[in-house]
C-alpha positions as CSV (number, residue, x, y, z in Angstrom):
1,M,-25.8,2.6,-25.0
2,K,-22.1,3.7,-25.7
3,L,-21.5,6.4,-23.5
4,T,-19.7,9.8,-24.3
5,G,-16.2,10.7,-22.3
6,L,-18.1,13.3,-21.0
7,V,-20.8,11.3,-19.4
8,L,-18.7,8.2,-18.3
9,S,-16.3,11.2,-16.5
10,C,-19.3,12.0,-14.8
11,V,-20.6,8.6,-14.6
12,L,-17.4,7.8,-12.5
13,A,-17.2,10.7,-11.2
14,G,-20.5,10.1,-9.2
15,V,-22.1,13.5,-10.0
16,C,-21.9,16.3,-12.4
17,A,-23.9,19.3,-12.6
18,A,-25.1,21.1,-15.2
19,G,-22.8,22.4,-17.5
20,E,-19.7,22.1,-15.0
21,P,-17.0,20.6,-16.8
22,P,-15.6,17.2,-15.8
23,S,-13.1,16.7,-13.1
24,R,-9.7,15.9,-14.2
25,T,-9.2,12.4,-13.0
26,L,-6.3,10.8,-10.7
27,V,-6.0,7.0,-11.0
28,A,-3.7,5.5,-7.8
29,T,-3.2,1.7,-8.9
30,V,-3.3,0.7,-5.2
31,Y,-5.2,2.0,-1.8
32,P,-2.2,3.0,-0.1
33,L,-1.3,5.7,-2.7
34,Q,-5.0,6.8,-3.4
35,I,-4.9,7.4,0.5
36,A,-1.5,10.1,-0.1
37,A,-3.2,11.4,-3.0
38,L,-6.3,12.4,-1.6
39,N,-4.3,13.8,1.6
40,V,-1.8,15.2,-1.6
41,T,-4.9,17.5,-3.6
42,A,-6.9,18.1,-0.5
43,G,-8.8,21.5,-1.5
44,A,-7.2,21.5,-5.3
45,E,-10.0,22.3,-7.7
46,G,-10.9,19.8,-10.2
47,V,-9.4,16.4,-9.5
48,R,-11.1,13.9,-8.0
49,V,-8.4,11.2,-6.9
50,V,-10.1,7.3,-7.3
51,A,-8.3,3.5,-7.3
52,L,-8.0,1.4,-9.8
53,A,-7.4,-2.1,-8.3
54,G,-9.7,-3.2,-5.6
55,P,-9.3,-4.3,-1.9
56,A,-8.2,-7.5,-3.2
57,A,-5.7,-6.5,-5.4
58,G,-3.3,-5.5,-3.4
59,C,0.2,-7.2,-4.7
60,L,-0.3,-6.8,-8.3
61,H,2.6,-9.3,-9.8
62,D,-0.1,-10.8,-11.6
63,Y,-3.2,-8.8,-11.8
64,Q,-5.2,-8.4,-15.1
65,L,-7.2,-5.2,-15.8
66,T,-10.7,-6.3,-15.4
67,P,-13.2,-4.5,-18.1
68,R,-13.7,-1.5,-15.0
69,D,-10.4,-0.3,-15.0
70,L,-10.4,-0.4,-18.3
71,T,-12.7,1.7,-18.5
72,I,-11.4,3.9,-15.2
73,L,-8.0,4.4,-17.3
74,D,-9.5,5.4,-20.7
75,H,-10.6,8.3,-19.0
76,A,-7.8,9.2,-16.4
77,D,-5.3,12.2,-17.0
78,V,-2.8,10.7,-15.2
79,I,-1.7,7.6,-13.1
80,L,-0.3,7.5,-9.8
81,A,1.6,4.1,-9.4
82,N,3.9,3.0,-6.8
83,G,6.5,1.7,-9.6
84,A,9.1,-0.9,-7.8
85,G,7.8,-3.7,-10.4
86,L,4.4,-3.7,-8.5
87,E,2.1,-2.3,-12.0
88,S,2.7,-5.8,-13.9
89,F,0.2,-4.4,-16.1
90,L,1.7,-0.7,-16.8
91,G,4.0,-2.0,-19.9
92,L,0.2,-2.6,-21.6
93,L,-1.5,0.5,-20.3
94,L,1.1,2.6,-21.9
95,R,1.0,1.1,-25.2
96,R,-2.8,1.5,-24.8
97,H,-2.9,4.9,-23.9
98,P,1.1,6.5,-24.6
99,D,0.2,10.2,-23.4
100,I,-1.3,9.5,-19.8
101,P,1.4,10.7,-17.8
102,V,3.0,8.2,-15.1
103,I,4.1,9.9,-11.7
104,N,6.2,6.8,-9.9
105,A,6.5,7.0,-6.4
106,S,8.7,5.2,-5.6
107,E,11.6,6.7,-8.3
108,G,14.7,7.1,-5.9
109,I,13.7,4.7,-3.2
110,K,16.2,2.4,-2.6
111,L,15.0,-1.0,-2.5
112,L,15.4,-4.2,-1.2
113,Q,15.5,-7.8,-1.9
114,S,12.9,-10.7,-0.8
115,S,13.7,-13.7,-2.3
116,G,15.8,-12.5,-4.7
117,L,12.5,-10.3,-6.0
118,T,12.4,-6.2,-5.7
119,N,10.4,-6.3,-2.9
120,A,7.5,-3.6,-3.8
121,H,5.7,-2.9,-0.8
122,V,7.5,0.5,-0.2
123,W,4.4,2.2,1.3
124,V,4.7,-0.3,4.5
125,S,7.5,2.1,5.8
126,P,6.0,5.5,6.9
127,S,9.9,7.0,5.9
128,R,9.2,5.8,2.8
129,H,5.8,6.6,2.5
130,A,6.6,10.0,3.2
131,R,8.6,10.1,0.3
132,Q,5.9,9.0,-1.8
133,V,4.5,11.8,-0.5
134,Q,6.3,14.2,-1.7
135,A,7.0,11.9,-4.9
136,I,3.1,13.3,-5.7
137,A,3.4,16.1,-4.7
138,E,6.0,17.1,-6.3
139,G,4.3,15.0,-10.2
140,L,1.4,16.8,-9.6
141,A,2.9,20.3,-9.5
142,A,4.3,19.8,-12.7
143,W,0.8,17.7,-14.0
144,D,-0.9,20.9,-13.0
145,P,1.3,24.0,-12.3
146,R,-1.5,26.3,-11.2
147,Q,-2.4,24.2,-8.1
148,A,1.4,23.4,-7.5
149,G,1.8,25.3,-4.3
150,I,-1.5,23.4,-2.6
151,Y,-0.3,20.2,-3.5
152,R,3.4,20.9,-2.0
153,N,1.6,22.2,1.1
154,N,-0.7,19.6,1.1
155,A,2.6,17.1,1.2
156,R,4.5,18.9,3.8
157,Q,2.2,18.7,6.1
158,Y,1.1,15.0,5.5
159,G,4.7,14.4,6.0
160,D,4.8,16.0,9.2
161,K,2.3,13.9,9.7
162,L,4.0,10.6,8.7
163,A,7.4,12.1,10.4
164,A,5.3,12.2,13.9
165,L,4.1,9.0,13.8
166,Q,7.3,6.7,13.0
167,L,8.6,8.6,16.6
168,K,5.7,7.2,17.9
169,M,5.9,4.1,16.7
170,N,9.5,4.0,17.3
171,D,9.1,5.2,20.6
172,A,6.6,2.9,21.5
173,L,8.9,0.2,20.7
174,K,12.5,0.9,21.6
175,N,11.9,-1.4,24.8
176,A,11.0,-4.3,22.8
177,T,13.9,-7.2,23.6
178,A,11.9,-9.6,20.8
179,R,12.4,-8.1,17.7
180,D,11.7,-11.1,15.4
181,I,8.5,-11.3,13.7
182,I,7.1,-14.2,10.9
183,T,4.9,-12.2,8.4
184,L,2.1,-14.6,6.2
185,H,4.2,-12.4,3.3
186,E,6.5,-10.6,2.5
187,A,5.1,-6.5,2.9
188,F,6.7,-6.0,5.9
189,S,10.1,-5.9,4.8
190,Y,10.8,-2.3,5.0
191,F,7.9,-1.5,7.8
192,A,10.8,-4.2,9.9
193,E,13.7,-2.1,8.8
194,D,12.0,1.2,9.8
195,F,11.7,0.2,13.1
196,N,14.4,-2.3,14.2
197,L,13.0,-5.6,13.4
198,R,13.6,-8.8,11.7
199,V,11.2,-11.0,9.6
200,V,12.7,-14.0,10.4
201,D,10.7,-16.2,8.0
202,V,7.0,-15.7,6.6
203,I,4.1,-18.0,6.0
204,E,3.3,-17.3,2.5
205,R,6.0,-16.4,-0.4
206,E,3.1,-16.1,-2.3
207,P,-0.2,-13.8,-1.0
208,G,-2.9,-15.7,-1.2
209,T,-1.1,-18.9,-2.1
210,Y,-0.6,-22.2,0.8
211,P,2.3,-23.6,1.4
212,S,2.5,-26.9,0.9
213,A,2.4,-29.9,3.0
214,G,6.4,-29.7,3.4
215,E,6.4,-26.0,3.6
216,L,4.4,-25.8,6.4
217,A,6.2,-28.7,8.5
218,S,9.2,-27.3,7.4
219,L,8.5,-23.0,8.4
220,I,7.0,-25.6,12.4
221,R,10.4,-27.0,12.5
222,R,12.0,-23.5,12.3
223,I,9.2,-21.3,14.1
224,R,9.9,-23.8,17.5
225,A,13.2,-23.9,17.1
226,S,13.6,-19.9,17.3
227,G,11.3,-19.2,20.0
228,V,9.3,-16.8,18.2
229,K,5.5,-16.7,19.8
230,T,3.9,-14.5,17.8
231,V,2.8,-15.1,14.3
232,F,0.6,-12.3,12.0
233,A,-1.3,-12.4,9.6
234,E,-3.7,-10.1,7.4
235,P,-7.1,-8.7,7.6
236,Q,-6.6,-9.0,3.7
237,Y,-5.9,-12.8,3.5
238,S,-7.1,-15.9,4.8
239,I,-6.1,-16.5,9.0
240,K,-5.9,-20.3,8.0
241,P,-2.4,-21.1,7.4
242,A,-1.6,-18.8,10.3
243,E,-4.0,-20.6,12.5
244,L,-2.6,-24.2,11.7
245,I,1.0,-23.3,12.4
246,A,-0.2,-21.9,15.9
247,R,-2.0,-24.7,16.7
248,E,1.3,-26.9,16.2
249,T,3.9,-24.5,17.9
250,G,1.8,-22.6,20.3
251,A,2.6,-19.9,18.7
252,R,-0.4,-16.4,19.3
253,V,-1.4,-15.3,15.8
254,L,-2.3,-11.2,15.8
255,M,-3.2,-9.0,12.7
256,L,-0.3,-7.0,11.2
257,D,-2.6,-4.7,8.7
258,P,-0.1,-4.3,5.0
259,V,-2.9,-1.2,4.3
260,V,-3.8,-2.8,1.5
261,S,-7.4,-2.2,1.6
262,G,-9.8,-0.4,3.9
263,P,-11.8,3.2,4.4
264,V,-11.6,5.7,2.2
265,D,-10.6,8.4,3.9
266,R,-7.6,10.6,4.3
267,E,-6.9,9.6,8.5
268,A,-6.5,5.5,6.8
269,Y,-3.0,4.7,6.4
270,L,-2.1,7.1,10.3
271,N,-5.2,5.2,11.7
272,A,-3.8,1.6,10.4
273,M,-0.6,2.0,11.3
274,E,-1.3,3.1,14.5
275,Q,-3.1,-0.2,15.1
276,N,-0.1,-1.8,13.6
277,V,2.1,-0.6,16.6
278,R,-0.8,-1.4,19.1
279,V,-0.4,-5.0,18.1
280,L,3.1,-4.5,18.0
281,T,3.3,-3.9,21.6
282,R,1.3,-6.1,22.3
283,A,3.1,-9.5,20.7
284,L,6.6,-7.6,21.5
285,L,6.4,-6.1,24.9
286,D,3.6,-8.8,26.5
């Protein structure tokens, strides 16, 4: 059975009252932007937010669009992209739907380089994520001027929460004498800059790609020489490489969350970052 655009929009929304027009759909390419958009659009009429990629697709450099993704995109009214080179599929998307507006949440933000490539994990920095929130609000205000005041007011309120979070995290870590950290992959470069930390090494250059035996041996030697006592894994990926390194070096394994998946809740980003600072406090101050 072929679904019409109206019926399919109602199916995607999960509800469609009799005679009620379908809401306009804002598609966020990744989970953290979905959470940001939920905050920015709170109370706005006729706007619903969905995420494109699934939880396992936090890093979209090589992501392949699924049939479900294409169905969602075919009925999107606006696309919210992280930018910074993350969404490799955007070219295909724009060729398929050249008239869909795309809001680039990272536009104007100074980007870092990791291993010679642009690091796209802008949202892992609360300070930069606050700028993404403002970009989302301005993009939505241009797209939907009637509700511009709602978007901008929501962005100010959420930005205040992110600023308070930043201050709280800085205060929690201000007495840490150890500042070197080893992370699973290069998601925490912006985060480290926010909190005066130094990512001295990563376990996986590409998320989900196990290091070779030679790379592991070299990393173990560097960790032993550095004196770093904690290696950080991430809840979205296998803990096994970090556990192997810990066994060989005597380091412990703790979890840092790059917030690429989680509950669909407006407080989810704030809660994940609060947990991250608790973990870092344990690692760097204990």
